[in-house]
C-alpha positions as CSV (number, residue, x, y, z in Angstrom):
1,M,-65.0,-32.4,122.7
2,V,-63.7,-35.8,123.1
3,K,-60.2,-36.6,123.3
4,N,-58.6,-40.2,123.6
5,I,-55.2,-40.4,125.8
6,I,-53.6,-43.2,127.5
7,C,-53.7,-43.7,131.4
8,I,-49.6,-43.6,132.2
9,N,-50.3,-44.0,136.4
10,C,-49.8,-47.8,136.1
11,P,-48.2,-50.3,133.8
12,I,-52.2,-50.8,132.7
13,G,-52.2,-48.2,130.4
14,C,-55.7,-48.0,130.0
15,P,-57.0,-46.4,127.0
16,L,-59.8,-43.4,128.0
17,T,-62.2,-41.4,126.6
18,V,-62.4,-38.0,127.9
19,N,-65.5,-35.3,127.2
20,I,-64.7,-31.9,127.6
21,E,-67.3,-28.8,127.7
22,N,-66.0,-25.1,128.7
23,G,-62.6,-26.6,129.4
24,S,-63.6,-29.0,132.1
25,V,-63.8,-32.8,132.0
26,T,-67.3,-33.9,132.1
27,R,-66.9,-37.7,131.9
28,V,-64.2,-40.3,131.6
29,E,-64.5,-43.7,130.5
30,G,-61.7,-46.8,129.8
31,Q,-60.2,-46.6,133.4
32,N,-60.2,-49.5,135.2
33,C,-59.6,-47.5,138.2
34,S,-59.9,-44.6,140.0
35,R,-56.3,-43.0,139.4
36,G,-57.6,-43.0,135.6
37,E,-59.9,-40.7,136.2
38,I,-57.6,-38.3,138.3
39,Y,-55.0,-38.2,135.6
40,A,-57.6,-38.1,132.8
41,K,-58.8,-34.6,134.7
42,K,-55.4,-33.4,135.1
43,E,-54.0,-34.2,131.8
44,C,-56.6,-33.0,130.0
45,V,-57.1,-29.5,132.0
46,N,-53.4,-28.8,133.6
47,P,-51.1,-31.2,132.4
48,T,-48.2,-31.8,134.4
49,R,-44.6,-33.4,134.3
50,I,-41.8,-34.2,136.4
51,F,-38.7,-32.8,134.6
52,T,-35.4,-34.7,134.8
53,S,-32.2,-33.7,133.1
54,S,-28.3,-33.9,133.8
55,I,-25.9,-31.2,134.4
56,P,-22.1,-30.8,134.6
57,V,-20.1,-30.5,138.0
58,E,-17.1,-29.6,138.5
59,N,-14.3,-31.3,140.0
60,G,-17.1,-34.1,140.1
61,K,-16.6,-37.8,139.6
62,P,-18.7,-38.4,138.0
63,A,-19.0,-35.3,136.1
64,M,-22.3,-34.8,135.1
65,L,-25.3,-35.2,138.0
66,S,-28.8,-36.1,137.5
67,V,-31.4,-34.5,138.9
68,K,-35.1,-34.2,138.9
69,T,-37.8,-31.8,140.2
70,A,-39.4,-32.3,143.4
71,G,-42.8,-32.4,142.0
72,D,-45.0,-31.4,139.2
73,V,-44.4,-28.7,137.0
74,P,-47.1,-27.6,134.1
75,K,-45.8,-28.8,131.1
76,S,-45.8,-25.6,129.3
77,K,-42.9,-24.7,131.6
78,I,-41.0,-27.4,130.2
79,P,-39.0,-24.8,127.6
80,D,-38.3,-22.5,130.6
81,C,-37.0,-25.3,132.6
82,I,-34.6,-26.5,129.7
83,K,-33.4,-23.4,129.5
84,A,-33.2,-22.8,133.6
85,I,-30.7,-25.8,133.8
86,A,-28.4,-24.7,131.2
87,G,-27.1,-22.0,133.3
88,I,-26.5,-24.1,136.7
89,K,-22.9,-24.9,137.3
90,L,-22.1,-26.9,140.3
91,T,-18.7,-28.2,142.0
92,A,-18.6,-31.5,143.8
93,P,-19.3,-33.5,146.1
94,V,-22.8,-33.3,145.6
95,K,-25.1,-35.3,147.8
96,I,-28.5,-37.5,146.9
97,G,-31.1,-35.1,147.5
98,D,-29.2,-31.8,147.7
99,V,-31.6,-28.8,146.5
100,V,-29.9,-27.6,143.4
101,A,-32.1,-24.7,142.8
102,D,-35.2,-23.5,144.7
103,N,-38.2,-22.2,142.6
104,F,-36.7,-24.0,139.8
105,A,-37.6,-21.8,136.7
106,F,-40.0,-20.1,138.3
107,T,-42.2,-22.8,139.4
108,G,-42.4,-23.0,143.1
109,V,-40.5,-26.8,142.5
110,K,-37.1,-27.4,144.1
111,L,-34.9,-29.0,141.5
112,V,-32.8,-31.8,143.5
113,A,-29.9,-34.0,142.9
114,T,-30.8,-37.9,142.2
115,R,-27.5,-39.5,143.4
116,N,-23.9,-38.1,144.8
117,V,-21.1,-37.1,142.7
118,D,-17.7,-37.0,145.1
119,C,-15.0,-35.2,144.3
120,K,-12.3,-36.4,141.8
121,E,-9.1,-37.1,143.6
């Protein structure tokens, strides 16, 4: 099977042609650097993403906190991440880097705050 994808590891956006046989990548063509081949293999065999979202913060200024996973999660787990985030409630203050959830959505990855949220005055 041949799959055509665009590499997203850098701004160049190389068009890649990936040959897949028996669930394994056998050849990658079109990359301008070694990162393209690594990306193609990962994307075609086990795609992952950083999950980002926001959650409400009680008594927070601002009232919403941006969050992201501390590492990649399997792309197939994104719907589980969306469901899991709906159940999270925080109270201000929150500091950037605070762990909002360990083993977020059973992915083995932490969900962390990406900004500070102070208490309302």
